[in-house]
C-alpha positions in Angstrom: 118.5 152.4 12.8 120.3 154.6 12.5 118.1 157.7 13.6 116.6 155.6 16.5 120.0 156.1 17.7 120.8 159.2 17.1 117.1 159.9 19.3 119.1 157.6 22.4 121.9 160.3 22.1 119.9 163.2 22.3 117.9 161.3 25.4 121.3 160.9 27.2 122.6 164.4 26.0 119.3 166.1 27.6 119.7 163.4 30.8 122.8 164.5 31.0 122.2 168.2 31.0 119.6 168.8 32.6 122.0 166.9 35.5 124.2 169.1 35.3 121.3 172.2 35.4 119.6 170.9 38.6 123.2 170.6 40.1 124.3 173.8 39.5 121.3 175.4 40.0 121.5 173.6 43.5 124.9 174.3 44.4 124.7 178.0 43.4 120.9 179.0 45.7 123.8 176.8 48.4 126.7 179.0 48.4 123.9 182.0 48.4 121.7 181.2 51.5 124.6 180.1 52.8 126.7 183.3 52.7 123.5 184.6 53.8 123.2 183.0 57.3 126.9 183.4 57.8 126.2 187.1 57.5 122.6 187.0 59.7 124.9 185.4 62.1 127.6 188.5 61.9 125.3 190.9 62.0 121.8 189.9 63.3 120.6 193.3 62.8 120.9 193.8 59.2 118.9 190.8 58.8 116.0 192.5 56.8 118.9 193.5 54.6 120.7 191.1 54.0 117.2 189.0 53.3 116.2 191.4 51.0 119.8 191.4 48.8 119.6 187.9 48.5 116.2 186.9 47.7 116.6 188.8 44.1 119.6 186.8 42.6 117.7 183.9 44.3 114.3 184.3 41.9 116.3 185.3 38.7 119.4 181.9 39.6 116.0 179.7 39.8 114.6 181.4 36.6 117.3 180.8 34.8 118.1 177.0 36.0 114.0 176.1 35.0 115.1 178.4 31.9 117.5 175.8 30.8 115.6 172.7 31.9 112.4 174.0 29.1 114.9 174.4 26.7 117.2 171.6 27.1 114.2 169.4 27.0 112.7 171.7 24.0 115.6 170.3 21.9 114.9 167.2 22.5 111.5 166.9 22.0 110.8 169.2 18.8 
């Protein structure tokens, strides 16, 4: 009985953790994209430079979110 309660708590913790990961990544990507759109709106001639500078952080942020999700699932399913 104790083991099933611990497993249920682990699943609930993983669910909350995964939710926080997705919310954090979504907020980060949204703020970065909004800043880029605002910068392009102010300086349209620099759109290619702004887009290039924004792509790497976007990819890194998404990669970190995916890794965090994988680690959270690995902890639960070990």
